[in-house]
Structure formats: C-alpha cells, structure tokens
C-alpha positions, 0 to 999 in steps of 0.5 A: 277819601272824604270827597264828593260823598253823599248821605250814608246809611240815612245819616244825612249830609252836611252842606258847606254853609252848615259847617262854615267856620272861622276863616283861616287865621293869620299866620297859618300856612297856605303852603302847597303840601304833599305826602304819601296818603296810603299805608307805608310799606310795599303794596299794589298801589300807593297814593301821593297827595298834593294840596295847595296853589302850586299843585297844578304846576307841580304835577304838570311838570311831572305828568304833562297837562292835568286831566279833566277835573275828577276824572282819572287819567293814565299818565307817564311820570317823568323826572323833571331834571333828566326826563327819565321815566319814573313810573306810569300811574293814574293822575286825579286833578281836583281843583278847589274849592270842590275838593277835600281840602278846599284847595287845588288837590292832585293825587298820583296813584302809582305802583306801591314799591318803596323805590318808586315812592321814595323817588317820587317824594324826592322829585316833589321835594326837589321842585321847591314848590311844596313841602312835606305835610305835617300829621293831619294837615290835609284835614286841618286845611279842610277845617280852616277852609270850611269843608268840615267842622271839628265834630266831622274831623274827629269822626274822620279820625275815628273812622280811620281808627275803627276796628269794629262795625259799631265803631265804623257806624258811629264814626260815619254818623259823625263825619258826614254831618248828622251830629253837626246838624243837630248841634248847629240846630241847638246853636241856631235856636239859642241864637234866636233866643238871644236875639229876642232877649236883646231886643227886649233889652232895647225896648225894656221901657215899652209896656208888655215887651219884657213879659212877652219876650220872656215867655217865648224865651223860657219855652225855647230854653226849656226845649233846649235843656230837654234836648241837652239832657237827652244827649248827656243821659247816654250812659257814656255809650259813645265813649265806650264804643270809641275807647272800648268797654273795660271788663276786668277778670278778678278773683282769688288766686288760682281760680283760673282767671288767666286761663279764662283770658286765654280762652277768650283771646284764643291765644296764650296772652297770660302765663298760666301756673298753679303757683299762687301770685303768678299774675302780678300785674294787669294784662289787657286783651282787646276783643270784638264782641257784638261789634263793640271793642271789649278790653279784658283785663286779667288781674292779680289774685285777691286774697285776705293778706300777703306779706309779698310787697309786689303781690300787695301792689298787684292786688291794689292795682286789681282793685283800682281796675275794678273801680274803673271797670264797666263790668267785673267778671268775679271768678270763683272755683270749687278747689279754691277757698272763696274770697269776698269780692272787695266792694263790687256793685251790680255791674258784676258777673259772678262766674264759677270756673273749673266745673270740670273738677266738680264731683257732686251736684252743682248748686248754681244759685250763687253764680250768674254763669258756671263754666270750664275755661277748658270747654270751648262751648262754655267759653262761647256761652260766656261770650254770648252772655257778654254780647247780650250785656254789651249790646243792651248797654252800648249798641242802639239803632242810632249811634251816640251823639257824644264820643269824646270827653270834650263833647260831654264837657261842652254840652254840660257847660251849655246845660249849666248856662241854659239852666242859669237862664231858665232860673233867672226869670226874676233877674235883669234881662242882661244877666239872662242874655249873658247866660244864653250867650255863654251857652251859644258859645259852648256849642260853637266851641263844640263844632269849631265855630269860635275860639278853638285854635287851642284845641287843634293841635290836640285834635290833629296830633293823632292823624297820620301823615297824608291825612 
C-alpha cells in the first residue's frame, strides 16, 4: 500500500506541496466507496477498504469504536441488523488527510474465505452510506486530493503489474517522486523564465531591459533544451522495460524456429513438425531475461515463393513483425537451403541451428552464434547472449524517465516550444512568451497540473477494483 512510505532505493520522495494538483472538479463524486482490495479467490487474509466521509460511521456500526489512527486493532465484526458475529479481524483507521486517498480510510483485514468476503460486502452495501468503488477509484481520489501526481499514479499501476525486477525498480522510481521532482524542476524553471519575459514586456520602453532579460532567458532555455534532449535520447528504454522487448525468431521453413522457441520457453509453446508451413501465424512467449520482459515471436517460415495464400499471409505477417522488432534472430540450418533475409538491419542476431546434423567442419564466420536447439547448454549460451544485449540496451544504474507514449509526446512538444523560443530572439517578446507558456503547459499536462481530465479515464481504466 502506498501510505506513509519514505525514500526507497535512493530515489527520493515527493512532498504534498510538490505534487499538489488541480483541486477536485465540480461534479466529481465525494461518495464513500468500498471494495475488496486484495486478490479475488480463497486466501489466508482478505482486505476490504473504505474511503470517504462515512467510513468511521460505517466501521463503528460493524466493529465498535475505531482504534487509534494507524494502529492495528483486533475487532469482532458483527452484523448491523441481527448482531450476528461475521468474523474476527484487524481494523485499521487512517483519518484524512494523512491517508492514501487524502480522505478518511478504514481497512478490514479478515479471513479470506469467499463466504466471509461476500457477507461483509453485502453488509457494507446494506448501510446505504457507501457504494462499490469503480476501477482505480481509490487512486483517483488520491490524485484529486493532491496525494499523487499522474506520473506517480502510472508508476503505481506499473508496480502492480510488474513481472520482473527491472520493471519493479522502474515503477518505484516513478511512484515515489524521483521522476516527478525532475519534471517539476523543469516546470519551475520555465515558469521563472516566463516571468522574466513578461516583466520585460511590461518595461519594454526602458533602455536595456529587453536585452538583459533575454540574455538570462536564453541561457536558462538552453539548459532546459539540453535536459529535454537527454530525457528523450534514451532508446525508448522505459517503454521497452514496461511493455517488453520484442525479439522475432525468423528464417526459412524447417530451420528449427519453433524448436528454438520451445527450448527458450522450456515448454511446448509451438507445434514442431517436419512439414513446411506448419507455423502459419505468429506465436508469442514472454520470458524474463536479465530482469527485462522479452517477448519472443515465432513466425512463419520465409521462402522465395509459395502458391499457398495462407502461407503467403503468414510470411507477410512475419515481415511485419520483423519491421517492428527490437531484435531479430535470423535462424539458418545446414539441412535447409539458405534464404536471403528480407531487409534486416544491424539489430539482427544470425544463428545457425541444428549443429548436431553437421558432418564436416563448421565455418562459423557467417553467424553470430551456432547451436542446437536440442542442447540445453547451447540454448543457455543464446540466453546469455541475449541477456548481454538486453542489459546493454535497456538496463541502467538509474531507471528511465519516460515509460509511456504520452510522456514522450509531452516532452517532445515541450522541446518543440522551447526551441521555438530559443530561435525567436529577433521576434516580439510576446511570441517568445507564448512559446514558453506552451512549454510550461506541456510539462503541466505530463504531471497532471493542468487540463488532464480527458486523460483520467484512459489512465485509470487498467487499475483493478479496490485500488
């Protein structure tokens, strides 16, 4: 849970003043909400969370008086109507504003049996004082109440979804404020620059005011542009860590592509057959390599020509996957006539498979790696080689600043407007001020300070109920 957590792994923390955002908009619900916040199904413990002004009244009616804030207390949970014992569990009481949502929050930690959970949810609904939460609504309340900015919200979503160690570190880097601090520092500098330009506009008739103001402005804007370029020149490292590095396995029919995929996945993910054209469509398998999610795509065999329309479609899709790949493993085999790779670039690992079939000496100069998919040792050598590639490209001492497409678009727009201001020194100050104002707004939209209501449904739709 994201309550009362300080700096983690040296990433720093963010204060309320640093992420204070637009106040709750008119018409947004201030209802008391509840939901099962732990996973569905049978478990040792289930967590039911409430947030809103009626939380204290509701839990008091079920458990008696609320305990000391932020101190766990054992309570019997009793039906409001018949006084029947429902369960005995732990009650946590966290009055606002010092809570995850910024509102009064209560949590019931009860035994995780389905019957208990169902009965408690029915009891809560029966109070008439609360309603079931929508997906991500607890976090949305935290955003509207200034407890988190949009970057931190997205970091929390990524933390919940993290499958690998690198994903976990990157999500924490976002959630606990390190990224937001840097974006807010950019916004503060741009705001200061804008103030200087607008002051110069007010005193434009005074001798020497405009040149002096512009000298300071251009120096600060140049620093901002350099910082933005550094953030954007990251080889899309953050997006790849979040979404997965796409590695396509391609080559002629029967070179052992599907066997190689199965060996990497350590399961029968693809059908293996000596019949050409067995693989008609792409098969994807996700594997953790060097802490990075790598999505392997087994594609249809490529050959010069075929009259089979379905096979032609499979080959076209294979070429499309290769164009979109971060890395292509082009597989050849000694018992298969070589096929020219279609338009591959330097991001290609050329592999000779089926070395167990070789009778004469191996000439490996044309290949980056030689192996047999039947050999665990050979497959491990391939994994080690991929781990080196992935770690070199996507793993760094500090996690990436940009993890989503909207981050990149906002920073690119900001860079465009900063560049406009820098190249407009011979234009009226009003035009320079407008470019800086737009750049400031771009960063504001990124962290959620201005005009972001249209983004919220998209951001929160992937959250689970209860978070």
